[in-house]
C-alpha positions, -999 to +999 in steps of 0.1 A: +649-430-332+672-413-357+681-439-384+707-442-411+708-466-440+742-471-457+746-492-488+773-505-511+757-514-545+774-524-577+744-530-600+715-513-582+698-542-564+712-534-530+704-497-536+668-506-544+665-525-511+682-497-492+658-471-505+628-492-495+642-496-460+650-459-456+615-450-467+599-475-442+621-461-414+620-425-424+658-428-423+686-409-439+702-428-468+738-426-480+761-446-503+789-463-486+812-445-509+802-412-493+799-422-456+822-409-430+829-428-398+820-400-375+785-399-390+776-431-372+777-414-338+748-392-349+723-421-352+705-445-328+697-470-355+720-482-383+713-503-414+742-515-436+736-532-470+761-547-494+760-568-525+778-601-525+809-606-545+823-642-543+805-645-509+822-613-496+799-585-486+807-551-501+811-528-471+820-555-446+854-540-439+838-507-430+814-524-407+841-545-390+862-514-385+833-497-367+820-526-347+826-508-314+801-481-325+777-505-341+774-528-310+758-500-289+731-493-315+701-511-330+718-524-361+708-546-390+731-557-418+718-571-451+735-587-481+720-591-515+728-618-540+713-636-569+712-670-551+680-681-533+682-675-495+689-710-484+701-715-448+734-730-459+741-700-482+733-675-455+754-692-429+784-693-454+780-656-461+779-648-424+809-670-415+831-657-444+824-620-434+821-618-396+834-635-365+809-649-340+817-619-317+810-595-345+777-612-354+765-607-318+766-569-324+739-568-350+712-589-368+720-602-403+695-605-432+698-619-467+677-602-493+677-617-528+688-593-554+695-601-590+722-603-617+727-580-647+760-586-665+757-554-684+757-533-653+790-547-640+823-528-640+849-539-665+869-557-638+838-575-625+828-585-661+862-601-665+858-621-633+823-631-643+835-642-677+860-665-660+832-680-639+810-684-670+839-702-688+843-726-658+805-733-657+804-739-695+835-762-692+817-781-664+785-783-685+805-798-714+821-824-692+802-853-676+795-831-645+759-819-641+754-783-632+734-775-601+702-755-605+720-724-592+748-728-616+725-733-646+705-702-634+737-682-633+746-692-668+711-683-681+713-649-663+743-639-684+720-636-714+688-628-696+692-605-666+672-614-635+657-593-607+644-611-577+639-579-556+606-576-538+597-549-514+579-574-492+612-591-485+624-563-463+595-567-438+614-590-414+642-565-412+618-536-407+600-555-379+633-563-362+643-526-362+609-513-351+607-539-322 
C-alpha cells in the first residue's frame, strides 16, 4: 500500500511523531503547509497529524474538507498535545474537531507531545502569556491549580518533551492490520 503522512507542526513535536510514523510505514512525508488536495488520490493509506491549539487540531479543516476522499482509504489521524492522554481529554478533542459522521471515516489517536514556549510564534507566545497570567491569577487566589495547570505553568520556564517512539505503535498496528 502506498502511504502518505501529512503533518501540521508548530514546535516540532508533531513533526517528530510524523517522521517516526513515515519511517515505520515506508511512507511519503509532507508538511501540511505544502500538501495539495489532489495528492491524496495517489495514496491508499493516509495519516494526518496536527498539534493542538486550544483543543483545536491544526489541519482539521483540511481533513474535513477532504473527508470524501479520506473515507475510502485506510486513514489515521493523530493529535499531539502536552496534556496526558486521559480519556476525557481525548473525547473532548475529538468532539470539538469532528462530527460523529466524520469520525466514522478514520481512526483517531492522541500522542503526547510537549511544550516549549521559546519555539512558539509571536502570536502564540502572546496567547500563551495570557493563559500564564490567568493561571498565575488563579494560583494567587484561593483556587487550587490542577496538576495539569501547575505542569503547564512549570513548562513555561522548563520545556517538556513527552514524545516517545513507542507511543506510535498502536497507530502503526491499526494501519498495518
